[in-house]
Every structure is written in C-alpha cells, then in structure tokens.
C-alpha positions as CSV (number, residue, x, y, z in Angstrom):
1,M,22.0,-37.6,-2.3
2,T,18.9,-35.3,-3.5
3,Q,16.9,-37.3,-5.7
4,E,16.6,-35.7,-9.3
5,T,13.5,-34.0,-10.2
6,K,12.3,-35.3,-13.5
7,Y,11.6,-32.8,-16.2
8,T,10.0,-34.3,-19.4
9,E,6.9,-33.8,-21.7
10,D,4.6,-34.5,-19.0
11,N,5.7,-31.5,-17.1
12,I,5.1,-29.1,-20.1
13,R,1.7,-27.4,-19.4
14,S,-0.3,-24.8,-21.6
15,L,-3.0,-22.8,-19.7
16,D,-5.8,-21.9,-21.5
17,W,-7.1,-18.1,-21.2
18,K,-9.4,-18.4,-18.2
19,E,-6.8,-20.2,-16.3
20,H,-4.1,-17.6,-17.1
21,I,-6.1,-14.7,-16.3
22,R,-7.2,-16.3,-12.9
23,M,-3.8,-17.6,-11.8
24,R,-2.3,-14.0,-12.6
25,P,-5.2,-11.8,-12.2
26,G,-2.6,-8.8,-11.4
27,M,-1.1,-8.7,-14.8
28,Y,-4.6,-7.9,-16.2
29,I,-6.4,-5.9,-13.9
30,G,-3.5,-4.2,-11.4
31,K,-3.8,-4.8,-7.8
32,L,-6.9,-7.0,-6.1
33,G,-8.0,-5.1,-2.9
34,D,-11.5,-5.2,-1.3
35,G,-12.9,-1.7,-2.9
36,S,-11.2,0.5,-0.1
37,S,-9.1,2.0,-3.2
38,P,-10.2,3.5,-6.0
39,D,-7.7,1.5,-8.3
40,D,-9.0,-1.8,-7.1
41,G,-9.7,-4.7,-9.1
42,I,-13.4,-4.6,-9.0
43,Y,-13.8,-1.1,-10.3
44,I,-11.3,-2.1,-13.1
45,L,-13.9,-4.8,-14.1
46,V,-16.8,-2.1,-14.2
47,K,-14.2,0.1,-16.5
48,E,-13.4,-2.7,-18.8
49,V,-17.3,-3.1,-19.3
50,L,-18.1,0.3,-19.5
51,D,-15.1,1.3,-21.8
52,N,-16.9,-0.8,-24.4
53,S,-20.2,1.2,-23.9
54,I,-18.2,4.2,-24.0
55,D,-16.6,3.4,-27.5
56,E,-20.1,2.9,-28.7
57,F,-20.9,6.6,-28.0
58,V,-17.9,7.7,-29.2
59,M,-18.7,5.9,-32.7
60,G,-22.1,8.1,-32.7
61,T,-24.7,5.6,-31.1
62,G,-26.2,4.8,-27.5
63,K,-26.4,8.7,-25.7
64,T,-27.4,6.9,-22.3
65,I,-25.6,4.3,-20.5
66,E,-27.3,2.8,-17.3
67,V,-25.2,1.2,-14.8
68,S,-26.8,-0.6,-11.6
69,I,-24.8,-1.9,-8.3
70,Q,-26.9,-3.7,-5.8
71,G,-24.7,-5.4,-3.6
72,N,-22.0,-7.5,-5.6
73,K,-24.2,-7.6,-8.5
74,V,-23.1,-5.2,-11.3
75,I,-25.2,-4.2,-14.3
76,V,-23.9,-2.1,-17.4
77,R,-26.4,-1.5,-20.2
78,D,-25.8,0.9,-23.4
79,Y,-27.9,1.4,-26.4
80,G,-25.4,1.4,-28.9
81,R,-25.1,-1.1,-32.2
82,G,-25.0,-4.2,-30.1
83,I,-22.4,-7.1,-30.6
84,P,-22.8,-9.2,-33.7
85,L,-25.1,-11.8,-32.7
86,G,-23.2,-14.7,-33.8
87,K,-20.1,-13.4,-31.9
88,V,-21.6,-12.7,-28.6
89,V,-19.9,-15.8,-26.9
90,D,-16.5,-15.3,-29.0
91,V,-16.1,-11.4,-27.8
92,V,-16.3,-12.5,-24.4
93,S,-14.5,-15.6,-24.0
94,K,-11.8,-15.8,-26.6
95,M,-8.6,-13.6,-26.6
96,N,-7.4,-11.6,-29.3
97,T,-11.2,-11.2,-30.6
98,G,-13.0,-7.9,-31.1
99,G,-14.2,-5.1,-33.2
100,K,-11.3,-2.9,-32.4
101,Y,-8.7,-4.6,-34.2
102,D,-10.0,-3.2,-37.3
103,S,-8.9,0.4,-37.0
104,R,-11.3,1.9,-39.3
105,A,-14.1,1.0,-36.9
106,F,-12.5,2.3,-33.7
107,K,-9.6,4.9,-34.8
108,K,-9.5,6.4,-31.1
109,S,-10.9,3.9,-28.9
110,V,-10.2,3.3,-25.2
111,G,-8.2,0.1,-26.1
112,L,-8.0,-2.7,-27.7
113,N,-11.2,-5.1,-27.1
114,G,-9.0,-8.3,-26.8
115,V,-8.6,-8.7,-23.0
116,G,-11.1,-6.5,-21.1
117,T,-14.4,-8.2,-21.2
118,K,-12.6,-11.4,-21.1
119,A,-10.9,-10.9,-17.9
120,V,-14.2,-9.9,-16.5
121,N,-15.7,-13.0,-17.3
122,A,-13.1,-15.0,-16.1
123,L,-12.9,-13.3,-12.7
124,S,-16.6,-13.6,-12.1
125,T,-18.8,-16.2,-10.5
126,F,-21.7,-15.2,-12.6
127,F,-21.1,-13.4,-16.3
128,R,-24.0,-12.9,-18.7
129,V,-24.0,-11.1,-21.9
130,E,-27.1,-10.0,-24.2
131,S,-26.7,-8.6,-27.3
132,T,-29.7,-6.6,-29.2
133,R,-29.8,-5.4,-32.7
134,D,-32.4,-5.8,-35.7
135,G,-35.2,-7.3,-33.7
136,K,-33.4,-10.1,-32.5
137,S,-31.3,-10.8,-29.3
138,A,-28.7,-13.4,-28.3
139,S,-27.0,-14.3,-24.6
140,A,-24.7,-16.4,-23.2
141,E,-23.7,-17.1,-19.3
142,F,-20.8,-18.2,-17.8
143,E,-19.3,-19.0,-14.6
144,K,-15.4,-18.1,-13.8
145,G,-15.4,-18.2,-17.8
146,N,-16.9,-21.5,-18.8
147,L,-20.1,-21.1,-20.8
148,T,-22.9,-22.4,-19.0
149,N,-25.9,-21.2,-20.7
150,Q,-26.7,-19.9,-24.2
151,D,-29.6,-18.4,-26.0
152,L,-29.5,-18.3,-29.6
153,L,-31.4,-15.4,-32.0
154,E,-34.4,-14.6,-30.4
155,E,-37.0,-12.1,-31.5
156,T,-37.6,-9.2,-29.1
157,S,-39.1,-5.9,-29.3
158,R,-36.4,-4.4,-26.9
159,R,-34.1,-1.4,-28.0
160,R,-30.9,-2.5,-29.5
161,G,-27.6,-2.5,-27.5
162,T,-25.5,-4.9,-24.8
163,K,-26.4,-5.7,-21.6
164,V,-23.5,-7.2,-19.2
165,T,-24.4,-8.7,-15.8
166,F,-21.7,-10.0,-13.6
167,I,-20.8,-10.9,-9.6
168,A,-17.1,-10.6,-9.2
169,D,-15.5,-13.9,-7.7
170,D,-15.1,-13.1,-3.8
171,A,-12.6,-16.0,-3.8
172,I,-10.3,-13.8,-5.7
173,F,-11.5,-10.1,-4.5
174,K,-12.1,-11.1,-0.7
175,N,-14.3,-9.1,1.7
176,Y,-15.1,-6.9,-1.3
177,K,-17.8,-4.1,-1.7
178,Y,-18.2,-1.3,-3.8
179,R,-17.8,2.1,-2.4
180,P,-20.4,4.7,-4.3
181,E,-17.9,7.4,-4.0
182,Y,-15.4,5.4,-6.1
183,V,-17.8,4.6,-8.6
184,I,-19.3,7.9,-9.1
185,R,-15.7,9.5,-9.6
186,L,-15.3,6.8,-12.3
187,L,-18.7,7.6,-14.2
188,K,-18.0,11.5,-13.7
189,N,-14.8,11.0,-15.5
190,Y,-16.8,9.4,-18.5
191,V,-19.3,12.2,-18.7
192,Y,-16.5,15.0,-18.2
193,L,-14.7,13.7,-21.6
194,N,-17.6,12.9,-23.5
195,P,-20.2,15.8,-23.9
196,G,-23.5,14.6,-24.9
197,L,-23.3,11.5,-22.8
198,T,-25.7,10.6,-19.8
199,I,-25.0,8.1,-17.3
200,V,-27.5,6.7,-15.1
201,F,-26.1,5.3,-12.0
202,N,-28.4,3.6,-9.5
203,G,-31.2,5.9,-10.7
204,E,-29.2,9.2,-10.4
205,K,-28.1,10.8,-13.8
206,Y,-24.5,12.3,-14.6
207,Y,-24.1,14.6,-17.2
208,S,-21.3,17.3,-18.0
209,E,-21.9,20.5,-20.1
210,N,-18.4,21.9,-19.8
211,G,-16.0,19.0,-19.6
212,L,-12.7,19.2,-17.9
213,K,-13.8,22.5,-16.3
214,D,-16.6,20.9,-14.7
215,L,-14.0,18.1,-13.5
216,L,-11.9,21.0,-11.7
217,E,-15.0,22.4,-10.1
218,D,-16.4,19.3,-8.6
219,N,-13.1,18.5,-7.2
220,N,-12.0,21.5,-5.6
221,N,-13.8,23.9,-3.5
222,Q,-14.2,27.3,-5.0
223,E,-12.8,29.0,-2.4
224,D,-9.1,27.3,-2.8
225,M,-9.1,28.0,-6.4
226,L,-6.9,31.3,-6.8
227,Y,-8.4,32.3,-10.1
228,P,-11.6,31.5,-12.5
229,I,-10.5,28.1,-14.2
230,I,-9.1,28.5,-17.9
231,H,-10.7,26.1,-20.2
232,L,-9.1,25.5,-23.8
233,K,-10.2,23.1,-26.1
234,G,-9.0,22.3,-29.7
235,D,-9.4,18.8,-31.9
236,D,-8.2,15.7,-30.2
237,I,-7.2,18.0,-27.1
238,E,-8.8,19.7,-24.1
239,V,-7.0,21.5,-21.1
240,A,-8.3,23.3,-18.0
241,M,-6.4,24.9,-15.3
242,T,-6.3,27.1,-12.2
243,H,-3.5,27.6,-9.4
244,S,-4.7,26.6,-5.9
245,K,-4.5,29.3,-2.8
246,T,-3.6,26.4,-0.4
247,Q,-1.9,23.6,-1.6
248,Y,1.8,23.5,-2.4
249,S,2.2,20.9,-5.1
250,E,1.2,20.3,-8.5
251,E,-2.0,18.1,-9.3
252,Y,-3.1,16.7,-12.5
253,H,-5.7,14.9,-13.7
254,S,-4.7,13.2,-17.1
255,F,-6.8,11.1,-19.9
256,V,-6.1,9.5,-23.2
257,N,-9.1,8.6,-25.4
258,G,-11.2,8.4,-22.3
259,Q,-8.8,6.6,-20.3
260,N,-7.9,8.3,-16.9
261,T,-3.9,7.9,-16.7
262,T,-3.3,8.5,-13.4
263,Q,0.4,7.7,-13.7
264,G,0.7,10.7,-16.1
265,G,3.0,9.7,-19.3
266,T,4.1,11.4,-22.1
267,H,1.2,13.7,-22.7
268,Q,1.3,15.3,-19.0
269,A,5.0,15.8,-19.2
270,A,4.5,17.8,-22.5
271,F,1.6,19.8,-20.9
272,R,3.8,20.6,-17.7
273,E,6.8,21.7,-20.1
274,A,4.3,23.8,-22.5
275,V,2.9,25.5,-19.5
276,V,6.3,26.9,-18.2
277,K,7.5,27.8,-22.0
278,T,4.3,29.9,-22.7
279,I,4.5,31.5,-19.5
280,R,7.8,32.4,-19.6
281,E,7.6,33.9,-22.9
282,F,4.1,35.7,-22.0
283,Y,6.0,37.6,-19.4
284,G,9.1,37.9,-20.9
285,K,11.0,36.5,-17.9
286,N,13.0,33.2,-17.5
287,F,11.2,32.2,-14.3
288,E,11.9,29.0,-12.4
289,A,9.6,25.9,-13.6
290,S,8.9,25.0,-10.4
291,D,7.6,28.4,-9.3
292,I,5.4,28.6,-12.4
293,R,4.0,25.3,-11.6
294,K,3.5,25.4,-8.0
295,S,0.2,25.2,-6.8
296,I,-1.0,24.5,-10.1
297,I,-4.2,22.2,-10.7
298,A,-4.8,20.9,-14.1
299,A,-6.6,18.5,-16.5
300,I,-5.7,17.5,-20.0
301,S,-7.4,15.1,-22.2
302,I,-6.0,13.7,-25.7
303,K,-6.8,11.5,-28.3
304,V,-4.4,9.5,-30.3
305,M,-4.3,6.7,-32.7
306,E,-3.6,3.3,-31.4
307,P,-2.2,4.5,-28.0
308,V,0.5,2.8,-26.4
309,F,0.4,2.2,-22.5
310,E,3.2,1.3,-20.2
311,S,0.7,-1.5,-18.3
312,Q,-2.3,-3.4,-19.1
313,T,-4.2,-1.1,-16.8
314,K,-3.6,1.6,-18.9
315,T,-2.3,4.3,-16.0
316,K,0.6,5.6,-18.1
317,L,0.9,6.6,-21.7
318,G,4.2,5.6,-23.4
319,S,3.0,6.8,-27.1
320,T,5.3,9.7,-28.5
321,E,3.2,9.9,-31.8
322,M,-0.4,11.3,-32.2
323,G,-0.9,9.2,-35.4
324,G,-1.7,9.8,-38.9
325,D,-0.3,13.1,-40.2
326,L,-0.2,14.8,-37.3
327,P,3.2,15.6,-35.2
328,T,4.2,14.2,-32.0
329,V,2.4,14.1,-28.7
330,R,4.9,17.0,-27.4
331,T,5.0,18.9,-30.6
332,Y,1.2,19.0,-30.7
333,I,0.4,19.9,-26.8
334,N,3.3,22.2,-27.0
335,D,1.8,24.1,-30.0
336,F,-1.9,24.1,-29.0
337,V,-0.8,25.4,-25.2
338,K,1.4,28.2,-26.8
339,N,-1.2,29.6,-28.9
340,K,-4.5,29.1,-27.0
341,L,-3.0,30.0,-23.5
342,D,-1.1,33.0,-24.7
343,N,-4.0,34.3,-26.3
344,Y,-6.2,33.9,-23.1
345,L,-3.6,35.7,-20.9
346,H,-3.8,38.5,-23.6
347,K,-7.5,38.9,-23.5
348,N,-7.9,38.5,-19.9
349,T,-5.3,40.6,-17.7
350,V,-6.7,40.3,-14.3
351,I,-5.9,36.7,-14.3
352,A,-2.5,37.2,-16.0
353,E,-1.7,40.0,-13.3
354,T,-3.0,37.3,-10.6
355,L,-1.0,34.6,-11.8
356,Q,2.4,36.5,-12.0
357,K,1.8,37.7,-8.4
358,K,1.6,33.9,-7.6
359,I,4.6,33.1,-9.4
360,L,6.6,35.8,-7.7
361,Q,5.3,34.8,-4.3
362,A,6.4,31.3,-4.8
363,E,9.8,32.7,-6.1
364,K,10.3,34.5,-3.1
365,E,9.2,31.6,-0.7
366,R,11.7,29.2,-2.5
367,K,14.5,31.5,-2.0
368,E,13.8,31.8,1.7
369,L,13.7,28.0,1.9
370,S,16.6,27.0,-0.3
371,G,19.2,27.0,2.4
372,I,17.0,25.1,5.0
373,R,15.9,22.8,2.5
374,K,19.4,21.6,1.3
375,L,20.1,20.9,5.2
376,A,16.9,19.1,5.6
377,R,17.8,17.0,2.4
378,D,21.2,16.2,4.1
379,R,19.5,15.4,7.4
380,A,16.8,12.9,5.3
381,K,20.0,11.5,3.7
382,K,21.9,10.8,6.9
383,A,18.9,9.5,8.6
384,N,18.2,6.9,5.9
385,L,21.5,5.5,6.6
386,H,21.9,5.8,10.3
387,N,18.7,5.0,11.7
388,K,15.7,2.5,11.6
389,K,12.7,4.9,11.1
390,L,11.8,4.0,7.8
391,R,11.8,-0.1,7.1
392,D,11.6,0.1,3.2
393,C,10.2,-2.3,0.4
394,R,11.9,-3.6,-2.4
395,I,9.2,-2.4,-5.1
396,H,7.9,1.2,-5.4
397,F,5.0,3.0,-7.1
398,G,5.6,4.2,-10.4
399,D,7.5,1.3,-11.2
400,T,4.8,0.1,-14.0
401,K,7.1,-2.5,-15.3
402,K,6.5,-4.3,-11.8
403,E,3.4,-6.2,-11.4
404,D,2.7,-5.1,-7.6
405,Y,3.4,-1.6,-8.0
406,L,0.2,-1.0,-7.2
407,N,-0.2,-2.6,-3.8
408,T,3.2,-0.7,-2.5
409,T,2.1,0.4,1.0
410,L,3.9,2.3,3.6
411,F,2.4,2.2,7.4
412,I,3.1,5.0,9.6
413,T,3.0,3.7,13.2
414,E,3.8,4.9,16.6
415,G,5.7,2.9,19.0
416,D,8.7,0.4,18.8
417,S,6.1,-2.4,20.0
418,A,3.5,-1.8,17.1
419,S,6.1,-0.9,14.3
420,G,8.2,-4.0,15.2
421,S,5.3,-5.8,14.7
422,I,4.0,-4.6,11.4
423,T,7.8,-4.9,10.1
424,K,8.2,-8.5,11.1
425,S,4.8,-9.6,9.6
426,R,5.0,-7.4,6.6
427,N,5.5,-8.3,2.7
428,V,9.0,-7.1,2.3
429,N,8.3,-6.6,-1.4
430,T,5.6,-4.0,-1.2
431,Q,5.1,-2.8,2.4
432,A,7.5,-0.5,4.4
433,V,7.2,0.8,7.7
434,F,7.7,4.3,9.0
435,S,7.9,4.7,12.8
436,L,7.0,8.1,14.6
437,K,8.7,9.1,17.8
438,G,5.7,10.4,19.9
439,K,2.7,12.6,18.7
440,P,3.5,14.6,15.5
441,L,3.6,18.5,16.0
442,N,-0.1,20.2,15.4
443,S,0.8,21.8,11.8
444,Y,-2.2,23.7,11.7
445,G,-1.6,27.2,10.9
446,L,2.2,26.8,9.9
447,T,4.1,27.5,6.9
448,K,6.0,24.9,4.5
449,K,9.1,25.8,6.7
450,I,8.1,23.7,9.3
451,V,8.3,20.6,7.3
452,Y,11.8,21.0,6.9
453,E,12.7,22.1,10.3
454,N,10.4,19.3,12.1
455,E,12.5,16.3,12.0
456,E,9.5,13.7,11.9
457,F,7.8,15.8,9.0
458,N,11.3,16.3,7.0
459,L,11.9,12.3,7.2
460,L,8.3,11.5,6.5
461,Q,8.5,13.9,3.5
462,A,11.7,12.5,2.2
463,A,10.4,8.8,2.7
464,L,7.4,9.6,0.6
465,N,9.5,11.6,-1.9
466,I,6.7,14.4,-2.4
467,E,8.5,17.0,-1.8
468,D,7.9,18.5,-5.1
469,G,4.6,16.8,-5.8
470,L,3.2,13.4,-6.3
471,E,5.2,12.4,-9.4
472,G,7.9,10.8,-7.2
473,L,5.3,9.2,-5.0
474,R,7.4,5.8,-3.7
475,Y,3.7,4.2,-2.4
476,N,0.4,4.0,-3.5
477,N,-1.1,3.5,-0.3
478,I,0.0,5.5,2.7
479,V,-1.6,3.8,5.8
480,I,-1.8,5.6,9.2
481,A,-1.7,2.7,11.9
482,T,-2.1,3.5,15.6
483,D,-4.0,2.4,18.3
484,A,-7.8,2.4,18.8
485,D,-8.0,4.9,21.6
486,V,-8.4,8.5,22.2
487,D,-4.4,9.1,22.0
488,G,-4.6,6.9,18.5
489,M,-7.3,9.0,17.2
490,H,-5.4,12.0,18.0
491,I,-2.1,11.1,16.2
492,R,-4.2,10.2,13.5
493,L,-5.7,13.6,13.3
494,L,-2.3,15.2,13.5
495,L,-1.0,13.3,10.6
496,I,-4.1,13.9,8.5
497,T,-3.6,17.8,9.2
498,F,0.1,17.4,8.1
499,F,-1.0,16.3,5.0
500,L,-4.1,18.4,4.4
501,Q,-1.9,21.6,5.3
502,F,1.0,20.8,3.2
503,F,0.2,17.8,0.6
504,P,-3.8,17.9,0.0
505,E,-3.4,16.2,-3.2
506,V,-2.4,13.0,-1.2
507,I,-5.9,12.7,0.3
508,K,-7.5,14.0,-3.0
509,E,-5.9,11.5,-5.2
510,G,-6.8,8.7,-2.8
511,H,-3.5,7.7,-1.1
512,L,-4.1,7.9,2.3
513,Y,-6.0,5.3,4.5
514,I,-6.4,4.5,8.0
515,L,-5.6,0.8,9.1
516,E,-8.5,-0.9,10.8
517,T,-7.4,-3.8,13.5
518,P,-9.4,-6.0,15.3
519,L,-10.5,-4.9,18.8
520,F,-11.1,-8.4,20.1
521,R,-9.9,-11.9,19.7
522,V,-12.3,-14.7,20.6
523,R,-11.0,-18.1,20.2
524,N,-11.6,-22.0,21.6
525,K,-9.3,-24.9,21.1
526,K,-10.4,-25.4,17.2
527,E,-11.3,-21.6,16.1
528,T,-9.9,-18.3,16.3
529,H,-12.2,-15.2,15.2
530,Y,-10.6,-11.5,15.1
531,C,-13.5,-9.1,15.6
532,Y,-13.7,-5.3,14.5
533,S,-16.6,-4.3,16.5
534,E,-19.0,-5.1,19.4
535,A,-21.5,-6.9,16.7
536,E,-18.5,-9.0,15.5
537,K,-17.6,-10.1,18.6
538,Q,-21.2,-11.2,20.0
539,A,-21.6,-13.2,16.5
540,A,-18.3,-14.9,16.9
541,I,-19.5,-15.9,20.7
542,N,-22.6,-17.2,19.2
543,K,-20.8,-19.3,16.7
544,L,-18.4,-20.5,19.3
545,R,-20.8,-21.4,21.6
546,G,-19.8,-22.4,25.5
547,K,-17.4,-20.1,27.0
548,P,-14.7,-18.9,24.5
549,E,-11.6,-17.0,25.5
550,I,-11.9,-13.4,24.9
551,T,-8.9,-10.6,24.3
552,R,-9.7,-7.0,24.0
553,F,-6.5,-5.3,22.4
554,K,-5.8,-2.2,23.7
555,G,-2.8,-1.7,21.2
556,L,-1.3,-2.5,18.3
557,G,1.8,-3.4,20.1
558,E,-0.4,-6.3,21.8
559,I,-0.9,-8.0,19.0
560,S,1.9,-10.6,17.9
561,P,3.7,-10.7,14.5
562,N,1.9,-14.1,13.9
563,E,-1.3,-12.4,14.2
564,F,-0.5,-9.2,12.6
565,V,0.1,-11.1,9.4
566,H,-3.7,-11.7,9.2
567,F,-4.5,-7.9,9.5
568,I,-2.2,-6.4,6.8
569,G,-2.0,-9.3,4.3
570,D,-4.9,-10.4,1.8
571,D,-7.4,-9.6,4.5
572,I,-6.1,-6.0,5.1
573,R,-9.3,-3.5,6.0
574,L,-8.3,0.0,5.2
575,D,-10.6,3.0,5.5
576,P,-9.9,6.0,2.9
577,V,-9.4,9.4,4.2
578,M,-11.6,11.2,2.1
579,L,-12.1,15.5,1.5
580,D,-15.6,17.0,2.2
581,K,-16.3,18.6,-1.0
582,E,-18.8,21.0,0.8
583,M,-15.7,22.3,3.0
584,S,-12.5,24.3,2.0
585,I,-9.3,22.5,3.0
586,D,-9.1,26.2,5.6
587,Q,-12.5,25.2,7.0
588,M,-11.8,21.5,7.7
589,L,-8.3,22.5,9.4
590,Q,-9.9,25.0,11.3
591,F,-12.8,22.8,12.5
592,Y,-10.7,19.6,13.5
593,M,-7.5,21.4,14.6
594,G,-8.3,24.9,15.4
595,K,-9.4,26.5,18.8
596,N,-12.6,24.6,19.0
597,T,-11.5,21.7,21.5
598,P,-14.8,20.5,22.4
599,D,-16.0,19.8,18.6
600,R,-12.7,18.2,18.4
601,Q,-13.2,16.0,21.1
602,K,-16.6,15.1,20.3
603,F,-15.5,14.1,16.7
604,I,-12.6,11.8,18.5
605,I,-15.3,10.0,20.5
606,Q,-18.1,9.7,17.9
607,N,-15.4,8.0,15.6
608,L,-13.8,5.8,17.9
609,K,-14.6,2.1,16.8
610,V,-14.3,1.0,20.8
611,E,-16.4,0.3,23.6
612,Q,-17.8,3.4,25.4
613,D,-15.8,2.5,28.9
614,I,-12.4,3.0,26.9
615,V,-13.6,6.5,26.1
616,E,-14.6,7.1,29.7
617,E,-11.5,5.5,31.1
618,S,-9.5,8.0,28.8
C-alpha cells in the first residue's frame, strides 16, 4: 500500500520575486542559450537595461548612450534624468514599481518598467545601479537580486543620468559569451528608430541619418536590390521597402515603440495587406497577393499607446488599437500606405514600371510551377505519413503561448546512425530531427523548380514550412549536424547553398547554425572530458594526469545516445551561419559552389576543426 503524501499548510509556499525569476527565467527573458543566437537571454538582459535609457531619450533627455562589454561585464550609461534618488533600490528590486505606470510620463514607451531591470538584477551575480541628478548620486549593489551594498545621497560633479553594471549568472547562462555582431545589430536597431540618438559601443559610434532606409541598406547588399528603397514617414509610422533580385520569399523587419517584433503581429499583417491593396489599385489589376509580395524586403515601425504583446519578450504585437483618438492599427496603416505609396509610385514612374515587371514575372513563374507544387505538397504529406525522415517535436516556433517556443530546433543530419543517436537523446518537446539520404544536390544556379522536384529539398522545405516565407517557420533554430571531416563539411556547404539560393532570409534572420560536436573524449575512471579542439584535449590530459584513455570521434554515428545528450542539451555549442555583407548572395554562391574547386577545397580545409592528418587522409 502506497503512503499518502501529506498536503497541509506547510506545503504552501510563496516565492519572492527573485526566486520566481530565477526558477522560471524563460517566463521573463525567453530562452537562455549561450550567446550563439540573437534571441538568447544574455542579449535580452542588455536590451532590458537599454530600453530604459532609450525611453529617457524619447522623453527628450540624454542624446548619447554608452555601452561597454568586456568579457562578461556589461555597462550601460545614459545621460537622461536619472532615477529619483530615493527610489534607486525599489526600481530595480520591487515588482510593479516604475515610472512608466504613469502614462503621462511615458505615453509611447518600449514597455512597462515593472519587470525588465528586476529580471536582469535577479539573473546576475553582480548588479550595480547608480543614479545622478541635481548634483547628487545614489547607488546600490546586488547579488542574484539580494541587496549587498547601498550608498545614499552623495555630492557629485558627475553629469546626470543612470549607470547600470551587471554580470549575468553563468550558472543560468552556461558557457555564455557575447557575440559583438548580435550586440551591434541590437544597437543599430535603436539608432535606426531614434533619429538624433548616438550609441557608443566599446568606443565605436553608431548613428543613423535615414532611419529604416539605413536598416535595409545595412542588411542587404546594394546589388541584390531591384530598385532604390522607398522610404515613407508619417506621424507615429515609418516604412521602408524594396524587392530583392535574388530571394524568393518575403522579409520583414517590424517594430513597435522601438521594440523589434521579430514574430510580427497585427501591424506587420496590416502592412502586408495594405501593400497588396495599394498596388492592385495603382495598376488597376487584381494581382495575386503572393505575386506582389514575392521577394519583398520591408521594414515598418509604429508607435502605439500602451501596446499589448503576446509574450513577455515582446516579439509579437497583439494590439489592434493605436490608442487615443486614432483609428485601429489596421486602418491607420492601410490609410498611410494607400496615400504615401500611391503618391510615390505616381511620382517615380521608372520604379513603378520595374515593380510591375517583377510582379508579372512572379505571376508567370507561379503559373509554371503550380502543377508541380501541388504534386510536391502531396508527396510531402505522404512522406510525413509513411517514412521516418522527420522525427518531429511537440512545440513549434511561433506558438508564443508556449514558454519554450524559442528553443525549438530542427537538426538536419546525414546517415541512420547519426540521426538515430540524436533522436534517442533529444528533448522531444523542442527538438526535431530531419534525416538526409546521402549528399544533397548542389543547387547552385538552379531554379526554384528543383526544390519541388528533388525529394530531399521538397521534404525539407515542407518540414520547415517555409515555402511561402518565414511566417510559418516551424523551428527557431535550424541546425546542420554533420561529421567533422571533409565529407561532412561538403554536406554543410551544400545545405548552406540550398538556403542561400532559395531561402536567404533564413540566414539573414539568424536561424541557421552548425552543430559543434567534440573531436575527442579524454577520461579516466573518475572523470570524463569532451574536447572540441586539440588545445582542449591537451588541457584535459594535463588535468587528469597519468595516462587517460583518449578517443577520437571520426563521425557522429560513433557517439552513443547517452553521450550525445551532453552535446545537444544545456551545453550545446552552435556556430551561427552569417552572411558576408561585403558580398552579394550571387558572389557568395559563386565563390563557394561555382567553378572554383581549388578555392572551395582551401575553404573546407581551413574551416575543419580537426587534426591535419584527418584532412591529409581524406
């Protein structure tokens, strides 16, 4: 007979704010991660502190913000009004405390100051806030949210403003490091959206003259743009758009009150609808929406009163109202686009003609592909039912109501043994596995038709659900998991070519990664170390002393599921695949997959993280 578990008053426990944040950090900052992804928690911590400095700028004070990241220490200094000195401790350590609850002070702020800096405080081993105003300063220091030191009201000659210093807790953010590329992208978004703002990061100044126009220019090679960027501005709204010569899908950068809504929302949906409606009316033809928007690259920023987001990390707008006496978000955006874009096309006839040719070409291609697309979809459905190419997970990207949606991952691997090991050791809630059959086709220079005709590409496209763009993307992280040898590197390049050729926005938006797996296992009877480089192997040998057993993994299939769980769990190491902004997509494809075999071979060898003798044997 099983003993009944007691359930009394002693079982009821209330967590204080620090414990709750530390126990469920995902509720407050999304996924944790190690810094290899732009939406990892360490960047959300930086953003939460920066948001308060940005709101000071929006309120008319503090035109410069200084950001420093040295190792794991982050310092953000603004020259705003400074936190009221008597409230320095409360603002960063008491929930539901902040100036933004008074809508008169912050009508269109990034968000309520009730949680952000508290989460940073609770998730940091060191957190210091210092405020200066009216010739006086006050500061407080914390460890994991607990107050450790406080200096009240000191006379000072320092300029007014707020300075926050923190070191994220490496017990929560394991093996983390800040990637400058992601920090710079975050800071650039702030300056695009705030004309007149200067952000200094580690001594480098960032400033934008042309807002969202600069954003599109910085994110896209000039040669990939079909026509000059259309840049439209109005009260509480800004839009920039062009079409790409090379990519097939739609690409959007959307913002609400300075917040990058990477998951879109009501404003992005309204913009997509408004572009279609305006262009149909301008040309007097009922074009298909997909033909109008094919290859579009656009950015939209709006400001609304008290926005409602679908998750704490504010990645998707749920609001339907602009606030005050203004119409709905949909009506406001539709009226703006109809007026401004229509006027622009009437005044710029060359661009209007170029756009019309693009739409007609898209229409022609769609009709040519319509039959094969239907057959391909049917094949994909049958394949999902009758084979084991895709071992799916339970949670999918875009489901903002599920806390772990940002952790959703698809591993693309080759060979039954490797895919079997990953499948047995994965997290079935968030990790899926797609098994390739041999080397994928080199798609360089081929048309979109091949994606539907080639079984592997068709099934991969269907698994990702990206046929019509990233709006339906089912996994936040797409991870190429291949052996660390010449063949494995070649498969990586072929898959990267597939994405570059047909879905470059997957790479642009930071969804594609390479899985790092250990090259060596060094162990004795007491300890086991997995090493990702020769240097790590030597360090492990020195630490274990004696004559430890050393195993070199030649392929993923050699790693047992019991071991693999270490490499795709909390300690996963991912290398993001990034575009070279100095080269167009065509140039990159030509270099890596064109008729330049010596260059490609040299690239493969230089980028292999294996011993030289493996390369020579191959």
